[in-house]
N, C-alpha and C positions, 0 to 999 in steps of 0.2 A: 205289290212291289218287287220288281226284280233283283238279282243278286248283287249286281253293278252298284245300285242304289244303296243298299245295307253296307256295302264296303266303304263307300264314302262317308256314311253317317258314324260309322265306328272309327274311321282312321283320323279325321278332323278333330275329335275331342283329344284323342290320345297325342296327336301332334302339339295341339296347344298346351297341353301338360307338361310334355317334354320342353316345350320352348320356354315355359314359365320357370321350369326349374333351373335350366342353363342359365337364364337372364338373372335369377336370384344368385346363383353361386358364382358368377363370371367375376374373375379379379378386376374387371373394368368398372363394377359397379359394387364395391365394398360397402358403401353406406346402406344398400338395401338389404343387407344381410341380417337375419335376425335370429336369436336364440330364445327358447322357450325355456322358461323356469318350471320346477316340479309342479307349480301351481296353474301352469297353463300361460301365464302372464308373459307377454313378449318382452326381451331384454335387449336393448340395441348392443351391438357389437362396436367397440371403440373403433373409430375411423382411423385406418393405419396410415394414411396419409395426411393427417394434421400433423403440425409442427410441436415438439415437446417443447414444454416451458423449462428453460435453463436456468438453474437457481446461479446468483452471482453474490460474490463476496464485495464488502465494501472498498470502493477505489479511492484512492487519495491523489491530490494533485501533486505532480513531480516538483522538485526545487528546479526552477530555471538553469540552464546550462550556464556555468560562468567560466569562461576561458582564462584560465591563470597563464599569466605570461603575454595576454593580448592587451590590447589598449582600451581603456575604460569605455570609450565610445562604441565598442562592441556590445556591452550590457546596455547601454542607452539606446541603442537601435531596437532592441526587445523590449526592455522594460519602460523606456521613456526617462524624462527627467527624475533625478531622485527626489525623495519628499524631505531630505535634509541632507547637507553637506559640510563637514568640518575638517578643514585641511585635507589629507590624502584619504579621508574616510567618507564613502558614499552609501546613504541610507536609503532602502526602499522598504514598503509594506505590502506583503503578499499575503491573503488569505487570513489576516489576522497575526500573521508572522512577521517577523522584521528580518531583512536581509542586508548586511553590512559588508561592503566591498571596501579593500583596502588596496591602494596604489602605491608605487614608488615615485619618485621625482620625475621619472619620465612619463607618468601617468599611466604605466602598466600594471596590470593586476597582480598583486603579490599574493593576496589572502583573500578569503571572504567567510562569513558565517552567517548561519541562519538561526535564529531563536523563536521557538513556539511555546510560549509561558502561559497564554491563556487558555483556560479551559474549553474544551470542543474544538481548538484549532490545531489543524495538523498538516503536515507536508510530507511527502516521501522522499527519501535520498536516494541516490544513484544506487546504493547497496540494498534498497527495499527496506530500510528502516524508517519507521513513521515517527517522525517527531510528534510528542504531545499524546503518544499512545503506547510505544514499545518500552518495555523495561530493560534493565540490564541483562538479565536472562535472555530475553529476545535478540538483544544486540550481538551478545556472545554467540549464540545460535547462528544468527544470518552472516556474521563475518568470520566465523570460524578461525582457520589457520591465518588469516590475513591479520589479525591482531599482533600488534607489537608490545609484548609484556613489559619490555625493558623501559618502554617510555611510558608507562602509566602514572598518572599524577593523581595523589590522594591526600586530603589533610583537610585543615579548616583555616579560613581567612575572614576576619572581622566576624567571628562568630558563625560562620556559614561553612557546613563541610560541603566538599566538592571532590568530584570525581572526573578523571579525563582519560578515556581509552583511545589509543591510536591504533591506526591500521594502514596498511598499504592500499594504494589506490587500486580499485577493482578491474580498471582498465589497463594497469601496467605502466601508466605515466608516472613521472618522478614527484608528483604530488602526494603528501600525506594528509588523511583525513583523520580527524578525531571528534568523539562524542563526549558531551559534558552533562554531568548530572549536578544539581544543587539541592541543598535541603536548609532552606531558611526559615522552615515552619516546624523546625523538630523532626526528630526521626519517627518514621513510621511504625505502626502497631507491629507490622510482620516483620520488622529488623530489630525489634526490642531486646531479643536474646544476644544477637550478635553485638548490638551497640553496648551490651554490658561488659564486654570484653574490654581488658585496657591492655593497649590502646584498640579503639575499635578497628575493623577492617573493612575494605571496599564492599564486603558482603551487606552493608546496610543499605546498599543501593540495589540490591537484587531485584526487589519488587518496586522500584522506584522509575517512574516514567521519564525517560529521556528528553532534555529540554533544548539542547543546542548540537549543532553540526556545524564543523569549521574543517576547511580545507587551506592549506599552505603549502608553497613551493618548496621543494625539498630543501634548496639551499639558503632558504630564509628562516629567520626565528619563528616560532609557532605564534600565531596571533593571540594576542590577551584575551581570554574568554571573558564575554561581558555578562555580568550576573542579571539574570531575568528580574524583572519586578515582581513577578508572580511565578510561582513554581507549583507545576502539576503534580501530584502524588499518584 
């Protein structure tokens, strides 16, 4: 066999080996790349083109936008007919929570409140506070310097301890929002030491879940907080 044929026989295998190596390491074929462990077993390399799984935190349905100062018909366009109506008070049920809208004689909205008193029922306020989940400590952290300490209400009515914390509107509008807590099943264990003070302080609510959120026009009297039939601790 002449020298030309020997050159072809040697060159072809070398070219095939080189081509195979390029194919295995090409960025266009990352799934074909393999590593070998110490024992010789092949270990697949993760596919860098695969989408990573992103963990998510629980999401809560937001409270419907209630336009204070607008006609009650604006709310009805979104929520439909109320489940109950008494005088200037209109009530809806949302995700196991109750929404009460109050109007003036002109049927324009003066105030509204949302109450979540059933276990496992929650709604998110525009401030990011979750009714039925967040405690007084959480509300303080989320509202920060928007809280109006001079308007805080704390006391007992008909044997029920209550606390109302007021804050400026997040959007800068003239409305005032406030959060209400109730203790009609006694004081929780976490607050036992504080409750032993005479008289007790609002700190008895530090670990108590917020029950109610309300908004009222700055020029109107704050809506009377309605006491929930059940209170989540």
